[in-house]
Every structure is written in C-alpha cells, then in structure tokens.
C-alpha positions in Angstrom: -78.7 17.6 -54.6 -76.3 19.8 -52.8 -73.1 21.1 -54.3 -71.2 19.2 -51.3 -72.7 15.9 -52.5 -72.2 16.4 -56.1 -68.6 17.0 -55.6 -67.9 14.3 -53.3 -69.6 11.9 -55.6 -67.6 13.2 -58.6 -64.4 12.8 -56.5 -65.3 9.4 -55.4 -66.0 8.2 -58.9 -62.7 9.7 -60.0 -60.8 8.0 -57.1 -62.7 4.7 -58.0 -61.6 4.9 -61.8 -58.2 5.7 -60.8 -57.9 2.6 -58.4 -59.4 0.4 -61.3 -56.6 1.7 -63.5 -54.1 1.1 -61.0 -55.2 -2.3 -60.5 -55.3 -2.9 -64.3 -51.6 -1.8 -64.3 -50.6 -4.1 -61.6 -52.4 -6.8 -63.5 -50.0 -6.0 -66.4 -46.8 -6.1 -64.4 -48.0 -9.5 -62.9 -48.3 -10.6 -66.3 -44.9 -9.2 -67.3 -43.3 -10.7 -64.3 -44.7 -14.1 -64.8 -43.5 -13.9 -68.5 -40.1 -12.9 -67.2 -40.0 -15.8 -64.4 -40.7 -18.4 -67.4 -38.2 -17.0 -69.7 -35.7 -17.1 -66.7 -36.4 -20.4 -65.8 -36.0 -21.4 -69.6 -32.6 -19.6 -69.8 -31.3 -21.0 -66.4 -32.2 -24.6 -67.8 -30.2 -23.9 -71.2 -27.4 -22.6 -68.9 -27.3 -25.8 -66.9 -27.5 -27.9 -70.1 -24.7 -25.7 -71.5 -22.5 -26.3 -68.4 -23.3 -30.0 -68.4 -22.3 -30.4 -72.0 -19.0 -28.3 -71.2 -18.3 -30.9 -68.6 -19.0 -33.7 -70.8 -16.8 -32.3 -73.7 -14.1 -31.7 -71.0 -14.2 -35.5 -70.2 -14.0 -36.2 -73.8 -10.8 -33.9 -74.1 -9.3 -35.6 -71.1 -10.0 -39.1 -72.8 -8.6 -37.8 -76.1 -5.4 -36.6 -74.5 -5.0 -39.9 -72.5 -5.4 -41.9 -75.9 -3.1 -39.3 -77.5 -5.7 -38.7 -80.3 -4.7 -35.1 -81.1 -7.3 -34.7 -83.9 -10.2 -35.6 -81.5 -8.8 -33.3 -78.8 -8.6 -30.3 -81.2 -12.4 -31.0 -82.3 -13.3 -31.3 -78.7 -11.3 -28.1 -77.8 -13.3 -26.3 -80.6 -16.5 -27.5 -79.5 -15.7 -26.5 -75.9 -14.8 -23.0 -76.8 -17.9 -22.4 -78.7 -19.8 -24.0 -75.7 -18.0 -21.5 -73.4 -19.0 -18.5 -75.5 -22.6 -19.7 -75.5 -22.2 -20.1 -71.9 -21.0 -16.6 -71.3 -24.0 -15.2 -73.3 -26.5 -17.4 -71.4 -24.9 -16.2 -68.0 -25.0 -12.5 -69.5 -28.7 -12.9 -70.3 -29.7 -14.8 -67.2 -27.9 -12.0 -65.2 -29.8 -9.4 -67.1 -33.1 -11.1 -66.5 -32.5 -11.4 -62.6 -31.5 -7.7 -62.4 -34.9 -6.8 -64.4 -36.9 -9.1 -62.1 -35.7 -7.4 -59.2 -36.4 -4.0 -60.5 -39.7 -5.2 -61.5 -40.6 -6.7 -58.1 -39.1 -3.4 -56.7 -41.4 -1.5 -58.8 -44.3 -3.6 -57.9 -43.9 -3.3 -54.2 -43.6 0.3 -54.6 -46.9 0.4 -56.4 -48.4 -1.9 -53.8 -47.4 0.3 -51.0 -48.4 3.3 -52.5 -51.9 2.0 -53.5 -52.3 0.5 -50.0 -51.6 4.1 -48.7 -54.1 5.6 -51.0 -56.8 3.3 -50.2 -56.2 4.0 -46.4 -56.3 7.5 -47.1 -59.6 7.0 -49.2 -60.9 4.9 -46.4 -60.0 7.8 -43.9 -61.8 10.4 -46.2 -64.7 8.3 -46.5 -65.0 8.1 -42.8 -64.9 11.6 -42.5 -67.6 12.4 -45.3 -69.7 9.8 -43.4 -69.1 11.7 -40.2 -69.9 15.1 -41.9 -73.0 13.8 -43.3 -74.1 12.5 -40.0 -73.1 16.0 -38.3 -75.2 17.5 -41.3 -78.3 15.6 -40.3 -77.8 16.3 -36.5 -77.3 20.0 -37.3 -80.6 19.8 -39.3 -82.4 18.2 -36.3 -80.9 20.5 -34.0 -81.9 23.7 -35.8 -85.1 22.7 -37.3 -87.0 20.2 -35.4 -85.5 20.9 -31.8 -85.9 24.5 -32.3 -89.6 24.3 -33.2 -90.0 21.7 -30.5 -88.1 24.0 -27.9 -90.1 26.9 -28.8 -93.4 25.1 -28.3 -92.3 23.7 -24.9 -91.0 27.4 -23.9 -94.6 28.8 -24.8 -96.4 26.0 -23.1 -94.2 26.6 -20.2 -94.8 30.4 -20.3 -98.6 29.8 -20.8 -98.6 27.4 -17.6 -96.7 29.8 -15.7 -98.8 32.7 -16.6 -101.8 30.6 -15.9 -100.4 29.8 -12.5 -100.0 33.6 -11.7 -103.4 34.6 -12.9 -104.7 31.7 -10.6 -102.7 33.2 -7.5 -103.9 36.7 -8.7 -107.4 35.5 -8.6 -107.0 33.7 -5.3 -105.6 36.7 -3.7 -108.4 39.0 -5.0 -111.2 36.9 -3.8 
C-alpha cells in the first residue's frame, strides 16, 4: 500500500472519528435543551399559577376591605406579599432559563453550521482524492501500457516502412 493511501486512510478515519464525537456532543446538547425546555415549561406553569393565586388573593383583599374585615385583609395582604416574592423569584428563574436556552440554541446553531461546513469540506476533499486516484490510474495506463503499445506500433510501422522500401529497392534493381 502506498504511503499516500495510508496517510489518506488514517486522516479519513480521524475525520470520521471527529464527526462521530461531534455528533455525540450535539446529542448531549439536544438532551440538555430538552431538559431545559421541560424545566422552563414547568417554571412558566408555576409562574402562571402564582399570578393566578395573586389575582385571587387580591379579590379576597378587596372583598375583606368592602366588608371592613381588617383582620382578614391583613392576613390576605401578608399572603399576597409572600406570593409576590415567590413571583419575583419565579420570574427571575424563568428569565434566566430563557436566556440560557437562547445561548444554548445559539451554540447549537454555531456547531451545526461549523459541522455542515466541515462536512462540505470533507466531501470536497473526498472528491479531490477520488480524482487523484483516477488520475494516478490514468497516469499508470499512460506511462505503462500505452508506452509499450505505442512502442510496438512504432516498431511495426517502422518494419512495414522498411519492408516497403526494400520492396521498392528490389523492384528498382530487377
């Protein structure tokens, strides 16, 4: 096996291994993104439930004010304050998750575009290597078989021309 073939086979194996490991990394990113989406969904649901609870408590506060029940109003205001703090924490967590998801998707898009670019380069290289192999075969045919064939044809032609000249010389002598 020629050195050229060994080098290209080793390089090709390394590139294939690289693509395999990149595919595995992308799979890990997709799994992380799926988990993050589920957590984001859950947090959004909790945030919506918390807001609904705040609206409900606000209605209770209004009802307690209307009925002049100061004790219930104080209890509901305390509960509303606790829920508003929970809402701020959930909103902060949700915003951080959205930001993380955007960064994750950007990273994923960059990796996909780079990988596509690398695969296109590999395909171009594979085409060049295939052309080189074909050119090697053509060169081998050109230098080996055709040279021998051309040499034999030239000898045959030279022999035929020599015979023709001899025939002419014989005809002229007789």
